[in-house]
N, C-alpha and C positions, 0 to 999 in steps of 0.2 A: 656496679650494672653490670650484670651477668653477658654472656655473649648473646642469650636468646634475647635479654632485653634490648639490646644494642640492635639485632637484625629487627627486631619489630620497628623499634624506633628510627631505624631508615628506613623501614618499607612504609611508615605512614609519612613521610618528608612531603611537603608539597610539590604536586607535579605540575606547573606550569610548561602549556603549549611554549616549544622556542621559536621565536616570532612572531608571536599571534600578540595582535594589540588588545587587552582586556577593556579598551574602550568601545572596543567594535561593539555595533549593535547587532545584539542575537539572544540565545537562550543559554543558560549555564546553570550545570547541576553543580552545587556545592554541598560540603560535608564539612562541621566543626566537630574538634572534639573534645572533650574536658580535660584541663592537667591531670594528668598521670593515671584517665581514664577511670575518674571517678564519678561515681553516679548520683548527679548532684541534684538533676533534675525533675526527680518522680521515680515510679519503677511502673513496671508491668502487669496488672493484676488480669489476669484470663488471657484475653487476645488484645487489649488496649492499652494503651499509653495513660497511666495517672500521674497529671503533673504535680508536684509540689509548687511551694510560695516561688522557688527560684527557677524552677520550669517556667512557670506562669511569666516571669520576668524574659527570660529566654524567647515566649512565644510573642508577649506583646512587644517588644522592642524588634522581632522580627519583621512583624506587621507593619509596623511605624516605618520601614525602609521608604515607601514611596512619599510619604508624605515630608521625610527631608532630604529626598533625592530626585529631583526633578525627571531623571531622566529613567529612574528603575520603577520595574512591577514585579510584584512578585506571583508566583503562582502555587502550588504542590508544595507543601513541608510538614517536616514532624519533627518535634522533639523527642528526643529519645533519653534515658537517663544517664546516660555520658556522652551523647554526642546528638548532633541535629543535622538533617538534612531539608533542603530546600532548592527552590527552583527559581533565579533571577531571570528578567527580561533587560536589559539594555537598549532602550529605545532611542530612534535615531533622533539626532537634533533637528530644528528648524530645518536649518540650512540643508540639508540630508532628506528633506523631505521629498517623498517618491520612489527613496531608495528602496530596495526590500533590504531586508531583514536576513539574517542568517538562514533561520529557519524559513523555510519555503512560503509557507500558511499565512506570515505575519509582514504586512508592509509598514510603511514607515508613518507614526502614530506620533503625537506631541502631548506630552502630558506636564503640565504646571505643578507648583508646589500650590496651595491654597497660598493668599494672603494671609498673614499674620503665623505661618510657621516658623519657628526659632530653630532654623536649621543649625545656628551655631552646637547647641545643646547635642547634637548626635552626629558631630563634624563637618566641616566644610564642604559643602556640594560640587566644587570643581579641585580636580578633574573628572570628571564621572567614569570611573574605570571602577571593575569589578574590585580589585582589590583594595581601593578607596572605601567603597560600602563595606567591605566584609571585615575593614580595619576597625571602622567607626560601629560597627554594630557589635564586635566583639570589646572592643572599650565600653562603649555604653552598659553594655549586659554586665562586665566586669565591676563596675563604678556599682550598679543599683543594687545589687547581691551584694557586696562587700560592704555597703551601706546598710542593707538587711539585717546582715548576720555580725556587722559590727568588728571586720578583717579586714582592713584597710590595706592596701598594696596587697592582700592575695591572691596568687592566681587561679583565675576560673578555669581559663582554657589553654590547652597546647599550642605551641608555637603554630603559626601558617594556618593554613587549610588545603583541601582537596579540589579540583576541580575538573568537569569535564564538559567540555562544549556541546552541546544538542544540537544535531545537523541537520534532522528532518522531522516532520511529525512521527513518525516511526519509533525514532527515538526517545522523542519528547514524549509518547506515550507511555513508551517503557520503565522510562524515567517516573514518570506519575505515578506506574504501577506500583513501581520498585518502592516508592515513598510511601505509598497507602500502605501497602503489607508488612512495612518494615517493623509495627509491632507482634504481626504475627510470626514472625521469623527471629523474634530476639532470642530464641535456645539456642540459637546456631549462629548469631552474630559475631562475626570475629570481634566485635568491641565488647561483648558480654564479657565483662572477668570471671564469671562461671564456664563459660564455653570450651569444648576440649581445648587443649592446646595447640592442635593442627590446624583448627582454625585462624588462631591469631598469625599464622605465618601466609596465611591464603593472601593474594592479591585483592589490594580494597577495591571495591566498590564498581566490578564490571557492568558496563549496562550494554 
């Protein structure tokens, strides 16, 4: 592994906010990248993302998160050729009912899984932390894709993920726009293997 590659890998290490409890109700912007930036999920055609079968699996599993995690809700998301961006809300538990969420416009909401949901297939729902949700999502997508392509044990995702705590409505709006516009910016995306080398050294996803 060359010096430039090692520096890129260091710049992509997950950034947890020291001292922050990721079970805290609030809104989180999450980015997850594929193993070795492989363009596994499809391609950009014009200004739109065209998902292949693996991209469909990644999207369907993301949309299924609230069915398996009673205190999680998803918002804007996009599956890109070799990564995904999404917003996850961690909602307050019933015992916290009435406490404001981190993002000022949202207040306590109770969300329950529907009867008959097989939460065990997707991962145990407790504790309701962001890391548990993302780890289970990655594991489930990996299992489904490897079943589809007959590659048991193969890596689909790189280790860890990136997150950004969304602190207000202005920030939420900016993150939503960033996610929606991501396919339009693919030519200049730092995760695009064909992008200029200088972009690969840029800071990750400053919103």
